[in-house]
mmCIF file of the C-alpha atoms, coordinates in Angstrom:
data_MODEL
# 
_entry.id   MODEL 
# 
loop_
_atom_site.group_PDB 
_atom_site.id 
_atom_site.type_symbol 
_atom_site.label_atom_id 
_atom_site.label_alt_id 
_atom_site.label_comp_id 
_atom_site.label_asym_id 
_atom_site.label_entity_id 
_atom_site.label_seq_id 
_atom_site.pdbx_PDB_ins_code 
_atom_site.Cartn_x 
_atom_site.Cartn_y 
_atom_site.Cartn_z 
_atom_site.occupancy 
_atom_site.B_iso_or_equiv 
_atom_site.pdbx_formal_charge 
_atom_site.auth_seq_id 
_atom_site.auth_comp_id 
_atom_site.auth_asym_id 
_atom_site.auth_atom_id 
_atom_site.pdbx_PDB_model_num 
ATOM 1   C CA . UNK A 1 1   ? 70.939  195.337 151.113 1.00 0.00 ? 1   UNK A CA 1 
ATOM 2   C CA . UNK A 1 2   ? 73.804  196.468 153.361 1.00 0.00 ? 2   UNK A CA 1 
ATOM 3   C CA . UNK A 1 3   ? 77.252  196.137 151.901 1.00 0.00 ? 3   UNK A CA 1 
ATOM 4   C CA . UNK A 1 4   ? 80.139  194.502 153.748 1.00 0.00 ? 4   UNK A CA 1 
ATOM 5   C CA . UNK A 1 5   ? 82.013  197.778 154.409 1.00 0.00 ? 5   UNK A CA 1 
ATOM 6   C CA . UNK A 1 6   ? 78.986  199.360 156.036 1.00 0.00 ? 6   UNK A CA 1 
ATOM 7   C CA . UNK A 1 7   ? 78.476  196.314 158.265 1.00 0.00 ? 7   UNK A CA 1 
ATOM 8   C CA . UNK A 1 8   ? 82.151  196.417 159.238 1.00 0.00 ? 8   UNK A CA 1 
ATOM 9   C CA . UNK A 1 9   ? 81.779  200.098 160.138 1.00 0.00 ? 9   UNK A CA 1 
ATOM 10  C CA . UNK A 1 10  ? 78.695  199.453 162.298 1.00 0.00 ? 10  UNK A CA 1 
ATOM 11  C CA . UNK A 1 11  ? 79.921  196.427 164.275 1.00 0.00 ? 11  UNK A CA 1 
ATOM 12  C CA . UNK A 1 12  ? 82.638  198.072 166.473 1.00 0.00 ? 12  UNK A CA 1 
ATOM 13  C CA . UNK A 1 13  ? 80.330  200.948 167.468 1.00 0.00 ? 13  UNK A CA 1 
ATOM 14  C CA . UNK A 1 14  ? 77.515  198.490 168.177 1.00 0.00 ? 14  UNK A CA 1 
ATOM 15  C CA . UNK A 1 15  ? 79.828  196.538 170.475 1.00 0.00 ? 15  UNK A CA 1 
ATOM 16  C CA . UNK A 1 16  ? 80.704  199.753 172.355 1.00 0.00 ? 16  UNK A CA 1 
ATOM 17  C CA . UNK A 1 17  ? 77.014  200.615 172.674 1.00 0.00 ? 17  UNK A CA 1 
ATOM 18  C CA . UNK A 1 18  ? 76.256  197.102 173.908 1.00 0.00 ? 18  UNK A CA 1 
ATOM 19  C CA . UNK A 1 19  ? 78.913  197.569 176.634 1.00 0.00 ? 19  UNK A CA 1 
ATOM 20  C CA . UNK A 1 20  ? 76.974  200.554 177.970 1.00 0.00 ? 20  UNK A CA 1 
ATOM 21  C CA . UNK A 1 21  ? 73.826  198.421 178.244 1.00 0.00 ? 21  UNK A CA 1 
ATOM 22  C CA . UNK A 1 22  ? 75.814  195.567 179.788 1.00 0.00 ? 22  UNK A CA 1 
ATOM 23  C CA . UNK A 1 23  ? 77.016  198.017 182.453 1.00 0.00 ? 23  UNK A CA 1 
ATOM 24  C CA . UNK A 1 24  ? 73.396  198.722 183.384 1.00 0.00 ? 24  UNK A CA 1 
ATOM 25  C CA . UNK A 1 25  ? 72.518  195.016 183.540 1.00 0.00 ? 25  UNK A CA 1 
ATOM 26  C CA . UNK A 1 26  ? 75.640  194.367 185.598 1.00 0.00 ? 26  UNK A CA 1 
ATOM 27  C CA . UNK A 1 27  ? 74.618  196.933 188.213 1.00 0.00 ? 27  UNK A CA 1 
ATOM 28  C CA . UNK A 1 28  ? 71.072  195.545 188.375 1.00 0.00 ? 28  UNK A CA 1 
ATOM 29  C CA . UNK A 1 29  ? 72.343  191.985 188.842 1.00 0.00 ? 29  UNK A CA 1 
ATOM 30  C CA . UNK A 1 30  ? 74.776  192.983 191.589 1.00 0.00 ? 30  UNK A CA 1 
ATOM 31  C CA . UNK A 1 31  ? 72.003  194.840 193.428 1.00 0.00 ? 31  UNK A CA 1 
ATOM 32  C CA . UNK A 1 32  ? 69.814  191.745 193.193 1.00 0.00 ? 32  UNK A CA 1 
ATOM 33  C CA . UNK A 1 33  ? 72.696  189.606 194.501 1.00 0.00 ? 33  UNK A CA 1 
ATOM 34  C CA . UNK A 1 34  ? 72.952  187.652 191.231 1.00 0.00 ? 34  UNK A CA 1 
ATOM 35  C CA . UNK A 1 35  ? 76.725  187.667 191.501 1.00 0.00 ? 35  UNK A CA 1 
ATOM 36  C CA . UNK A 1 36  ? 77.432  184.736 189.184 1.00 0.00 ? 36  UNK A CA 1 
ATOM 37  C CA . UNK A 1 37  ? 75.223  186.305 186.502 1.00 0.00 ? 37  UNK A CA 1 
ATOM 38  C CA . UNK A 1 38  ? 77.056  189.592 187.134 1.00 0.00 ? 38  UNK A CA 1 
ATOM 39  C CA . UNK A 1 39  ? 80.337  187.758 186.648 1.00 0.00 ? 39  UNK A CA 1 
ATOM 40  C CA . UNK A 1 40  ? 79.245  186.471 183.213 1.00 0.00 ? 40  UNK A CA 1 
ATOM 41  C CA . UNK A 1 41  ? 77.946  189.903 182.177 1.00 0.00 ? 41  UNK A CA 1 
ATOM 42  C CA . UNK A 1 42  ? 81.174  191.553 183.287 1.00 0.00 ? 42  UNK A CA 1 
ATOM 43  C CA . UNK A 1 43  ? 83.286  188.997 181.402 1.00 0.00 ? 43  UNK A CA 1 
ATOM 44  C CA . UNK A 1 44  ? 81.340  189.702 178.203 1.00 0.00 ? 44  UNK A CA 1 
ATOM 45  C CA . UNK A 1 45  ? 81.703  193.456 178.752 1.00 0.00 ? 45  UNK A CA 1 
ATOM 46  C CA . UNK A 1 46  ? 85.447  193.105 179.428 1.00 0.00 ? 46  UNK A CA 1 
ATOM 47  C CA . UNK A 1 47  ? 85.950  191.093 176.242 1.00 0.00 ? 47  UNK A CA 1 
ATOM 48  C CA . UNK A 1 48  ? 83.936  193.668 174.286 1.00 0.00 ? 48  UNK A CA 1 
ATOM 49  C CA . UNK A 1 49  ? 86.281  196.367 175.608 1.00 0.00 ? 49  UNK A CA 1 
ATOM 50  C CA . UNK A 1 50  ? 89.125  194.826 173.650 1.00 0.00 ? 50  UNK A CA 1 
ATOM 51  C CA . UNK A 1 51  ? 87.057  193.558 170.721 1.00 0.00 ? 51  UNK A CA 1 
ATOM 52  C CA . UNK A 1 52  ? 85.556  196.835 169.490 1.00 0.00 ? 52  UNK A CA 1 
ATOM 53  C CA . UNK A 1 53  ? 88.885  198.627 169.158 1.00 0.00 ? 53  UNK A CA 1 
ATOM 54  C CA . UNK A 1 54  ? 90.580  195.583 167.666 1.00 0.00 ? 54  UNK A CA 1 
ATOM 55  C CA . UNK A 1 55  ? 87.894  195.204 164.970 1.00 0.00 ? 55  UNK A CA 1 
ATOM 56  C CA . UNK A 1 56  ? 87.879  198.918 164.159 1.00 0.00 ? 56  UNK A CA 1 
ATOM 57  C CA . UNK A 1 57  ? 91.655  198.904 163.658 1.00 0.00 ? 57  UNK A CA 1 
ATOM 58  C CA . UNK A 1 58  ? 91.752  195.595 161.788 1.00 0.00 ? 58  UNK A CA 1 
ATOM 59  C CA . UNK A 1 59  ? 88.958  196.563 159.399 1.00 0.00 ? 59  UNK A CA 1 
ATOM 60  C CA . UNK A 1 60  ? 90.240  200.157 159.159 1.00 0.00 ? 60  UNK A CA 1 
ATOM 61  C CA . UNK A 1 61  ? 86.849  201.594 160.118 1.00 0.00 ? 61  UNK A CA 1 
ATOM 62  C CA . UNK A 1 62  ? 87.925  203.836 162.990 1.00 0.00 ? 62  UNK A CA 1 
ATOM 63  C CA . UNK A 1 63  ? 85.538  206.781 163.232 1.00 0.00 ? 63  UNK A CA 1 
ATOM 64  C CA . UNK A 1 64  ? 84.919  209.931 165.216 1.00 0.00 ? 64  UNK A CA 1 
ATOM 65  C CA . UNK A 1 65  ? 81.798  208.380 166.735 1.00 0.00 ? 65  UNK A CA 1 
ATOM 66  C CA . UNK A 1 66  ? 83.780  205.281 167.683 1.00 0.00 ? 66  UNK A CA 1 
ATOM 67  C CA . UNK A 1 67  ? 86.534  207.393 169.235 1.00 0.00 ? 67  UNK A CA 1 
ATOM 68  C CA . UNK A 1 68  ? 83.893  208.976 171.489 1.00 0.00 ? 68  UNK A CA 1 
ATOM 69  C CA . UNK A 1 69  ? 81.685  205.920 172.087 1.00 0.00 ? 69  UNK A CA 1 
ATOM 70  C CA . UNK A 1 70  ? 84.470  203.500 173.093 1.00 0.00 ? 70  UNK A CA 1 
ATOM 71  C CA . UNK A 1 71  ? 85.885  205.613 175.961 1.00 0.00 ? 71  UNK A CA 1 
ATOM 72  C CA . UNK A 1 72  ? 82.352  206.500 177.065 1.00 0.00 ? 72  UNK A CA 1 
ATOM 73  C CA . UNK A 1 73  ? 81.475  202.805 177.234 1.00 0.00 ? 73  UNK A CA 1 
ATOM 74  C CA . UNK A 1 74  ? 84.716  202.122 179.125 1.00 0.00 ? 74  UNK A CA 1 
ATOM 75  C CA . UNK A 1 75  ? 83.954  204.840 181.682 1.00 0.00 ? 75  UNK A CA 1 
ATOM 76  C CA . UNK A 1 76  ? 80.366  203.595 182.110 1.00 0.00 ? 76  UNK A CA 1 
ATOM 77  C CA . UNK A 1 77  ? 81.597  200.069 182.760 1.00 0.00 ? 77  UNK A CA 1 
ATOM 78  C CA . UNK A 1 78  ? 84.406  201.021 185.117 1.00 0.00 ? 78  UNK A CA 1 
ATOM 79  C CA . UNK A 1 79  ? 82.664  203.706 187.134 1.00 0.00 ? 79  UNK A CA 1 
ATOM 80  C CA . UNK A 1 80  ? 79.416  201.769 187.532 1.00 0.00 ? 80  UNK A CA 1 
ATOM 81  C CA . UNK A 1 81  ? 81.290  198.564 188.423 1.00 0.00 ? 81  UNK A CA 1 
ATOM 82  C CA . UNK A 1 82  ? 83.511  200.158 191.027 1.00 0.00 ? 82  UNK A CA 1 
ATOM 83  C CA . UNK A 1 83  ? 80.637  202.133 192.550 1.00 0.00 ? 83  UNK A CA 1 
ATOM 84  C CA . UNK A 1 84  ? 78.232  199.202 192.846 1.00 0.00 ? 84  UNK A CA 1 
ATOM 85  C CA . UNK A 1 85  ? 80.896  196.809 194.121 1.00 0.00 ? 85  UNK A CA 1 
ATOM 86  C CA . UNK A 1 86  ? 81.978  199.362 196.728 1.00 0.00 ? 86  UNK A CA 1 
ATOM 87  C CA . UNK A 1 87  ? 78.367  199.913 197.730 1.00 0.00 ? 87  UNK A CA 1 
ATOM 88  C CA . UNK A 1 88  ? 78.027  196.152 198.254 1.00 0.00 ? 88  UNK A CA 1 
ATOM 89  C CA . UNK A 1 89  ? 81.292  196.156 200.288 1.00 0.00 ? 89  UNK A CA 1 
ATOM 90  C CA . UNK A 1 90  ? 83.035  193.881 197.783 1.00 0.00 ? 90  UNK A CA 1 
ATOM 91  C CA . UNK A 1 91  ? 85.889  196.308 197.164 1.00 0.00 ? 91  UNK A CA 1 
ATOM 92  C CA . UNK A 1 92  ? 87.428  199.053 199.330 1.00 0.00 ? 92  UNK A CA 1 
ATOM 93  C CA . UNK A 1 93  ? 86.158  202.595 199.026 1.00 0.00 ? 93  UNK A CA 1 
ATOM 94  C CA . UNK A 1 94  ? 89.670  204.096 198.772 1.00 0.00 ? 94  UNK A CA 1 
ATOM 95  C CA . UNK A 1 95  ? 90.223  202.181 195.541 1.00 0.00 ? 95  UNK A CA 1 
ATOM 96  C CA . UNK A 1 96  ? 86.973  203.402 194.015 1.00 0.00 ? 96  UNK A CA 1 
ATOM 97  C CA . UNK A 1 97  ? 87.809  206.990 194.958 1.00 0.00 ? 97  UNK A CA 1 
ATOM 98  C CA . UNK A 1 98  ? 91.159  206.773 193.124 1.00 0.00 ? 98  UNK A CA 1 
ATOM 99  C CA . UNK A 1 99  ? 89.660  205.076 190.041 1.00 0.00 ? 99  UNK A CA 1 
ATOM 100 C CA . UNK A 1 100 ? 86.816  207.577 189.734 1.00 0.00 ? 100 UNK A CA 1 
ATOM 101 C CA . UNK A 1 101 ? 88.987  210.605 190.542 1.00 0.00 ? 101 UNK A CA 1 
ATOM 102 C CA . UNK A 1 102 ? 91.306  209.743 187.645 1.00 0.00 ? 102 UNK A CA 1 
ATOM 103 C CA . UNK A 1 103 ? 88.415  209.425 185.210 1.00 0.00 ? 103 UNK A CA 1 
ATOM 104 C CA . UNK A 1 104 ? 86.783  212.652 186.419 1.00 0.00 ? 104 UNK A CA 1 
ATOM 105 C CA . UNK A 1 105 ? 90.111  214.490 186.099 1.00 0.00 ? 105 UNK A CA 1 
ATOM 106 C CA . UNK A 1 106 ? 90.475  213.352 182.484 1.00 0.00 ? 106 UNK A CA 1 
ATOM 107 C CA . UNK A 1 107 ? 86.878  214.347 181.747 1.00 0.00 ? 107 UNK A CA 1 
ATOM 108 C CA . UNK A 1 108 ? 87.463  217.735 183.402 1.00 0.00 ? 108 UNK A CA 1 
ATOM 109 C CA . UNK A 1 109 ? 90.418  218.426 181.099 1.00 0.00 ? 109 UNK A CA 1 
ATOM 110 C CA . UNK A 1 110 ? 88.359  217.484 178.031 1.00 0.00 ? 110 UNK A CA 1 
ATOM 111 C CA . UNK A 1 111 ? 85.540  219.827 179.122 1.00 0.00 ? 111 UNK A CA 1 
ATOM 112 C CA . UNK A 1 112 ? 87.991  222.676 179.761 1.00 0.00 ? 112 UNK A CA 1 
ATOM 113 C CA . UNK A 1 113 ? 89.449  222.207 176.282 1.00 0.00 ? 113 UNK A CA 1 
ATOM 114 C CA . UNK A 1 114 ? 85.949  222.377 174.785 1.00 0.00 ? 114 UNK A CA 1 
ATOM 115 C CA . UNK A 1 115 ? 85.129  225.546 176.764 1.00 0.00 ? 115 UNK A CA 1 
ATOM 116 C CA . UNK A 1 116 ? 88.361  227.279 175.743 1.00 0.00 ? 116 UNK A CA 1 
ATOM 117 C CA . UNK A 1 117 ? 88.232  225.859 172.202 1.00 0.00 ? 117 UNK A CA 1 
ATOM 118 C CA . UNK A 1 118 ? 91.605  224.170 172.542 1.00 0.00 ? 118 UNK A CA 1 
ATOM 119 C CA . UNK A 1 119 ? 91.989  221.401 169.988 1.00 0.00 ? 119 UNK A CA 1 
ATOM 120 C CA . UNK A 1 120 ? 92.527  218.166 171.843 1.00 0.00 ? 120 UNK A CA 1 
ATOM 121 C CA . UNK A 1 121 ? 92.622  214.537 170.910 1.00 0.00 ? 121 UNK A CA 1 
ATOM 122 C CA . UNK A 1 122 ? 93.362  212.428 173.946 1.00 0.00 ? 122 UNK A CA 1 
ATOM 123 C CA . UNK A 1 123 ? 94.936  209.227 172.807 1.00 0.00 ? 123 UNK A CA 1 
ATOM 124 C CA . UNK A 1 124 ? 95.213  206.334 175.216 1.00 0.00 ? 124 UNK A CA 1 
ATOM 125 C CA . UNK A 1 125 ? 98.731  205.980 176.529 1.00 0.00 ? 125 UNK A CA 1 
ATOM 126 C CA . UNK A 1 126 ? 100.326 202.612 177.170 1.00 0.00 ? 126 UNK A CA 1 
ATOM 127 C CA . UNK A 1 127 ? 100.091 202.895 180.963 1.00 0.00 ? 127 UNK A CA 1 
ATOM 128 C CA . UNK A 1 128 ? 96.370  203.626 180.612 1.00 0.00 ? 128 UNK A CA 1 
ATOM 129 C CA . UNK A 1 129 ? 95.806  200.468 178.571 1.00 0.00 ? 129 UNK A CA 1 
ATOM 130 C CA . UNK A 1 130 ? 97.715  198.430 181.147 1.00 0.00 ? 130 UNK A CA 1 
ATOM 131 C CA . UNK A 1 131 ? 95.756  200.131 183.925 1.00 0.00 ? 131 UNK A CA 1 
ATOM 132 C CA . UNK A 1 132 ? 92.414  199.312 182.278 1.00 0.00 ? 132 UNK A CA 1 
ATOM 133 C CA . UNK A 1 133 ? 93.453  195.670 181.996 1.00 0.00 ? 133 UNK A CA 1 
ATOM 134 C CA . UNK A 1 134 ? 94.506  195.575 185.661 1.00 0.00 ? 134 UNK A CA 1 
ATOM 135 C CA . UNK A 1 135 ? 91.239  197.205 186.746 1.00 0.00 ? 135 UNK A CA 1 
ATOM 136 C CA . UNK A 1 136 ? 89.190  194.711 184.730 1.00 0.00 ? 136 UNK A CA 1 
ATOM 137 C CA . UNK A 1 137 ? 91.156  191.733 186.041 1.00 0.00 ? 137 UNK A CA 1 
ATOM 138 C CA . UNK A 1 138 ? 90.710  192.929 189.615 1.00 0.00 ? 138 UNK A CA 1 
ATOM 139 C CA . UNK A 1 139 ? 86.925  193.075 189.256 1.00 0.00 ? 139 UNK A CA 1 
ATOM 140 C CA . UNK A 1 140 ? 86.929  189.641 187.615 1.00 0.00 ? 140 UNK A CA 1 
ATOM 141 C CA . UNK A 1 141 ? 88.973  188.302 190.548 1.00 0.00 ? 141 UNK A CA 1 
ATOM 142 C CA . UNK A 1 142 ? 86.622  189.851 193.122 1.00 0.00 ? 142 UNK A CA 1 
ATOM 143 C CA . UNK A 1 143 ? 83.537  188.499 191.348 1.00 0.00 ? 143 UNK A CA 1 
ATOM 144 C CA . UNK A 1 144 ? 85.100  185.044 190.941 1.00 0.00 ? 144 UNK A CA 1 
ATOM 145 C CA . UNK A 1 145 ? 85.751  184.978 194.696 1.00 0.00 ? 145 UNK A CA 1 
ATOM 146 C CA . UNK A 1 146 ? 82.188  186.078 195.433 1.00 0.00 ? 146 UNK A CA 1 
ATOM 147 C CA . UNK A 1 147 ? 80.846  183.301 193.169 1.00 0.00 ? 147 UNK A CA 1 
ATOM 148 C CA . UNK A 1 148 ? 83.001  180.786 195.055 1.00 0.00 ? 148 UNK A CA 1 
ATOM 149 C CA . UNK A 1 149 ? 84.813  179.896 191.834 1.00 0.00 ? 149 UNK A CA 1 
ATOM 150 C CA . UNK A 1 150 ? 88.123  180.477 193.575 1.00 0.00 ? 150 UNK A CA 1 
ATOM 151 C CA . UNK A 1 151 ? 89.219  181.080 197.128 1.00 0.00 ? 151 UNK A CA 1 
ATOM 152 C CA . UNK A 1 152 ? 91.697  183.907 197.497 1.00 0.00 ? 152 UNK A CA 1 
ATOM 153 C CA . UNK A 1 153 ? 92.855  185.037 200.949 1.00 0.00 ? 153 UNK A CA 1 
ATOM 154 C CA . UNK A 1 154 ? 91.743  188.547 201.866 1.00 0.00 ? 154 UNK A CA 1 
ATOM 155 C CA . UNK A 1 155 ? 95.370  189.673 202.244 1.00 0.00 ? 155 UNK A CA 1 
ATOM 156 C CA . UNK A 1 156 ? 95.956  188.806 198.563 1.00 0.00 ? 156 UNK A CA 1 
ATOM 157 C CA . UNK A 1 157 ? 92.814  190.717 197.536 1.00 0.00 ? 157 UNK A CA 1 
ATOM 158 C CA . UNK A 1 158 ? 94.056  193.717 199.536 1.00 0.00 ? 158 UNK A CA 1 
ATOM 159 C CA . UNK A 1 159 ? 97.407  193.484 197.776 1.00 0.00 ? 159 UNK A CA 1 
ATOM 160 C CA . UNK A 1 160 ? 95.650  193.345 194.406 1.00 0.00 ? 160 UNK A CA 1 
ATOM 161 C CA . UNK A 1 161 ? 93.620  196.436 195.349 1.00 0.00 ? 161 UNK A CA 1 
ATOM 162 C CA . UNK A 1 162 ? 96.878  198.270 196.120 1.00 0.00 ? 162 UNK A CA 1 
ATOM 163 C CA . UNK A 1 163 ? 98.287  197.227 192.728 1.00 0.00 ? 163 UNK A CA 1 
ATOM 164 C CA . UNK A 1 164 ? 95.160  198.598 191.018 1.00 0.00 ? 164 UNK A CA 1 
ATOM 165 C CA . UNK A 1 165 ? 95.442  201.823 192.998 1.00 0.00 ? 165 UNK A CA 1 
ATOM 166 C CA . UNK A 1 166 ? 99.131  202.242 192.137 1.00 0.00 ? 166 UNK A CA 1 
ATOM 167 C CA . UNK A 1 167 ? 98.484  201.507 188.454 1.00 0.00 ? 167 UNK A CA 1 
ATOM 168 C CA . UNK A 1 168 ? 95.620  204.005 188.364 1.00 0.00 ? 168 UNK A CA 1 
ATOM 169 C CA . UNK A 1 169 ? 97.679  206.709 190.074 1.00 0.00 ? 169 UNK A CA 1 
ATOM 170 C CA . UNK A 1 170 ? 100.641 206.093 187.754 1.00 0.00 ? 170 UNK A CA 1 
ATOM 171 C CA . UNK A 1 171 ? 98.370  206.327 184.703 1.00 0.00 ? 171 UNK A CA 1 
ATOM 172 C CA . UNK A 1 172 ? 96.928  209.618 186.008 1.00 0.00 ? 172 UNK A CA 1 
ATOM 173 C CA . UNK A 1 173 ? 100.436 211.042 186.452 1.00 0.00 ? 173 UNK A CA 1 
ATOM 174 C CA . UNK A 1 174 ? 101.403 209.934 182.938 1.00 0.00 ? 174 UNK A CA 1 
ATOM 175 C CA . UNK A 1 175 ? 98.350  211.687 181.478 1.00 0.00 ? 175 UNK A CA 1 
ATOM 176 C CA . UNK A 1 176 ? 99.168  214.820 183.490 1.00 0.00 ? 176 UNK A CA 1 
ATOM 177 C CA . UNK A 1 177 ? 102.727 214.826 182.152 1.00 0.00 ? 177 UNK A CA 1 
ATOM 178 C CA . UNK A 1 178 ? 101.655 214.231 178.560 1.00 0.00 ? 178 UNK A CA 1 
ATOM 179 C CA . UNK A 1 179 ? 98.937  216.875 178.550 1.00 0.00 ? 179 UNK A CA 1 
ATOM 180 C CA . UNK A 1 180 ? 100.574 219.479 180.818 1.00 0.00 ? 180 UNK A CA 1 
ATOM 181 C CA . UNK A 1 181 ? 100.727 221.840 177.848 1.00 0.00 ? 181 UNK A CA 1 
ATOM 182 C CA . UNK A 1 182 ? 96.956  222.325 178.171 1.00 0.00 ? 182 UNK A CA 1 
ATOM 183 C CA . UNK A 1 183 ? 97.500  224.334 181.370 1.00 0.00 ? 183 UNK A CA 1 
ATOM 184 C CA . UNK A 1 184 ? 99.620  226.844 179.443 1.00 0.00 ? 184 UNK A CA 1 
ATOM 185 C CA . UNK A 1 185 ? 97.120  226.916 176.567 1.00 0.00 ? 185 UNK A CA 1 
ATOM 186 C CA . UNK A 1 186 ? 94.250  227.718 178.944 1.00 0.00 ? 186 UNK A CA 1 
ATOM 187 C CA . UNK A 1 187 ? 96.351  230.329 180.744 1.00 0.00 ? 187 UNK A CA 1 
ATOM 188 C CA . UNK A 1 188 ? 97.278  232.082 177.475 1.00 0.00 ? 188 UNK A CA 1 
ATOM 189 C CA . UNK A 1 189 ? 93.653  231.872 176.312 1.00 0.00 ? 189 UNK A CA 1 
ATOM 190 C CA . UNK A 1 190 ? 92.482  233.712 179.451 1.00 0.00 ? 190 UNK A CA 1 
ATOM 191 C CA . UNK A 1 191 ? 94.875  236.637 178.813 1.00 0.00 ? 191 UNK A CA 1 
# 
């Protein structure tokens, strides 16, 4: 029989893993024009984004696997959502480029640190958490409009897209400032 502590340790990572699968189902539903189903799937995935970390911290079961799985699940959800919604012409391409560029830049830094054996633990900064929330809310707004749940003028949606873009760019700059020391570490490692 599984004990309570083991179950508590498994649940947050299982939620993160489920978010990866929800991302796949979301993309499939959008491609099949099941937008209202996509909306429900995305809402569940968005809630899981906050739930897994909250449970891990509350139950004090944060783990190395969880610290890798949670951001991976986040990136899967965000990148797949922005790509598929741009492909369907639901959101502007410039926004998707900025969102994905930021995530690729962060991933690039992590890979460089692995290659040069520079110890790195990227911790989410406050602006990144706010940015993730803004990005999620924007997709929820777009999907709600597409499901005819609400009617938002296109000028407001454009303004919201600009807010998401500004938030994403600001978060990228904050990460660059916080982890600028990596450039010097790589440079000294090459010499």
